[in-house]
C-alpha positions in Angstrom: 0.0 0.0 0.0 1.3 3.5 -0.9 2.1 6.0 1.8 -0.4 8.3 0.2 -3.2 5.8 0.8 -2.7 6.2 4.5 -3.2 10.0 4.7 -6.4 10.3 6.7 -8.4 13.4 7.8 -6.2 14.0 10.9 -3.1 14.2 8.7 -4.9 16.3 6.1 -6.0 18.7 8.8 -2.4 19.1 10.0 -1.3 19.8 6.4 -4.2 22.2 5.9 -2.9 24.2 8.9 0.4 24.5 7.2 -1.5 25.8 4.2 -3.3 28.4 6.3 0.0 29.7 7.7 1.4 30.0 4.3 -1.7 31.7 3.0 -1.6 34.3 5.7 2.0 35.2 4.8 1.2 35.3 1.1 -1.8 37.6 1.7 0.4 40.2 3.4 2.9 40.2 0.5 0.3 40.3 -2.3 -1.6 43.0 -0.5 1.6 45.1 -0.6 2.1 44.2 -4.3 -1.5 45.2 -5.3 -1.9 48.0 -2.8 -5.2 46.5 -1.8 -6.5 44.5 1.1 -6.1 40.8 0.4 -7.5 37.8 2.3 -6.6 34.2 1.4 -8.3 31.2 2.9 -7.6 27.5 2.5 -11.0 25.8 2.0 -9.6 22.3 1.4 -6.5 20.2 1.3 -6.6 16.8 -0.5 -4.2 14.2 -1.8 -5.1 13.4 -5.4 -3.5 11.6 -8.4 -1.6 14.1 -10.4 -3.6 13.0 -13.5 -6.7 14.3 -11.7 -5.5 17.8 -11.3 -7.1 19.0 -14.5 -10.5 18.0 -13.1 -10.3 20.9 -10.7 -10.7 23.2 -13.7 -13.9 23.6 -15.6 -12.1 23.0 -18.9 -8.9 21.0 -19.2 -8.1 22.8 -22.4 -8.3 26.2 -20.6 -5.1 28.2 -20.6 -3.8 28.6 -17.1 -0.9 30.5 -15.7 1.3 30.3 -12.6 4.7 29.3 -11.4 6.6 26.2 -10.4 9.4 26.3 -7.8 11.8 23.6 -6.8 12.2 22.7 -3.2 15.7 21.7 -1.9 17.3 20.9 1.5 15.9 18.5 4.1 12.7 18.1 2.0 12.7 17.9 -1.8 10.1 18.1 -4.5 8.4 21.0 -6.2 5.5 23.4 -5.6 3.2 24.6 -8.4 0.8 27.5 -8.2 -2.0 27.8 -10.8 -4.7 30.3 -11.5 -7.4 30.3 -14.2 -6.8 32.6 -17.3 -9.4 35.3 -16.5 -8.3 35.6 -12.9 -4.6 35.9 -13.8 -5.5 38.6 -16.3 -7.4 40.5 -13.6 -4.5 40.2 -11.2 -2.2 41.7 -13.9 -4.6 44.6 -14.3 -4.4 45.2 -10.6 -0.6 45.4 -10.9 -1.2 48.3 -13.3 -0.1 46.1 -16.3 -1.9 45.9 -19.6 -4.5 43.1 -19.8 -3.1 40.4 -22.1 -5.5 39.0 -24.7 -3.4 35.9 -25.2 -1.5 34.5 -22.2 0.7 32.5 -24.6 2.1 35.8 -26.0 3.4 37.5 -22.9 6.1 40.1 -22.8 9.0 40.0 -20.4 7.4 42.4 -17.8 4.2 40.5 -17.7 6.0 37.1 -17.4 8.1 38.5 -14.6 4.9 39.7 -12.8 3.3 36.3 -13.0 6.6 34.8 -11.8 6.6 37.1 -8.8 3.0 36.3 -7.9 3.7 32.6 -8.1 6.9 33.0 -6.1 5.1 34.7 -3.3 2.4 32.0 -3.1 4.9 29.1 -3.4 7.6 30.6 -1.2 5.1 31.5 1.5 4.2 27.8 1.8 7.8 26.8 1.9 8.5 29.3 4.7 5.5 27.9 6.6 6.8 24.3 6.1 10.2 25.3 7.4 9.0 27.4 10.4 6.4 24.8 11.5 8.7 21.8 11.2 12.2 23.2 11.7 13.4 21.6 8.5 16.1 23.5 6.6 14.5 23.9 3.2 14.7 26.6 0.5 13.2 27.4 -2.8 14.7 27.7 -6.3 13.9 30.6 -8.7 10.4 30.4 -10.1 9.6 28.9 -13.6 6.6 30.6 -15.1 4.1 28.1 -16.7 1.5 29.2 -19.2 -0.3 26.4 -21.0 -3.5 24.3 -21.1 -4.1 22.6 -17.7 -3.7 19.2 -19.2 -0.3 20.1 -20.7 0.9 21.6 -17.4 -0.1 18.4 -15.6 1.8 16.3 -18.2 4.9 18.4 -17.7 4.8 18.2 -13.9 4.4 14.5 -14.0 7.9 14.2 -15.3 9.4 15.8 -12.1 9.3 12.8 -9.9 11.6 10.1 -11.1 10.4 7.6 -8.5 7.1 7.2 -10.3 4.8 8.5 -7.5 1.9 10.2 -9.2 0.1 11.8 -6.2 0.2 15.5 -5.1 -0.8 17.4 -2.1 -3.4 19.9 -3.4 -4.0 23.0 -1.4 -7.0 25.0 -2.6 -6.7 28.8 -2.1 -9.5 31.3 -2.1 -8.3 34.8 -2.5 -10.5 37.9 -1.9 -9.1 41.2 -3.2 -10.5 44.5 -2.1 -12.9 46.0 -4.7 -12.9 42.9 -6.9 -16.4 41.4 -7.1 -15.4 37.7 -7.2 -13.0 35.6 -5.3 -10.0 34.2 -7.1 -9.6 30.4 -6.9 -6.1 29.0 -7.2 -4.3 25.8 -6.4 -1.0 25.2 -4.7 0.3 21.7 -5.5 3.1 20.3 -3.4 4.8 17.5 -5.3 7.0 15.7 -2.8 8.8 12.4 -3.2 7.6 9.7 -0.8 10.6 10.1 1.5 10.0 13.8 2.0 6.3 13.4 2.7 7.1 10.7 5.2 9.6 13.0 6.9 7.1 15.8 7.0 4.4 13.8 8.6 6.9 12.3 11.1 7.9 15.8 12.2 4.2 16.7 12.7 3.9 13.7 15.0 1.7 11.9 12.5 4.2 9.5 11.1 3.2 6.5 8.9 5.0 3.2 8.9 4.1 1.6 5.6 7.1 -0.7 5.3 
């Protein structure tokens, strides 16, 4: 039985708390970036097959944008942050940047802005992991991703050479001042099995699946 099959509600609640801490840190930084009040909640945390990530979006052929950051140190893996096309365009407008009609044709400034937004979201989660567990971990520079959801999932699936195809999916619900709708995004932590086992052990929720 895979380690991922043993992650029950208690363990998910602990991982959700890490997500809440990271979301609080991210909200402060994004608020400063947009010069608007920002609140970010974490409605749900699940462990899902990587191949099911696209199901979280209405249309798997929708163009999505975000950033992926490698994790190194005592834990390894990668963290991916994705937002739907219309929401990322609105966020760019809030940054006083022109609204792009086609996300696949971004200029350097707009690409950099998406990278910074993704860096804030992903790095805030990494900081919460490190602070909460005491693990010495750090992030790599962000890699901006703009593609169909299905294509992003296919690219991410190549990261883990051990063949594990599960991800820790953290749903984020962002409310920005004077923006009529909430912005739904997803932080996906893609750990190797060893790193997830170490993380749960540090939280006092270790699993022995040997």
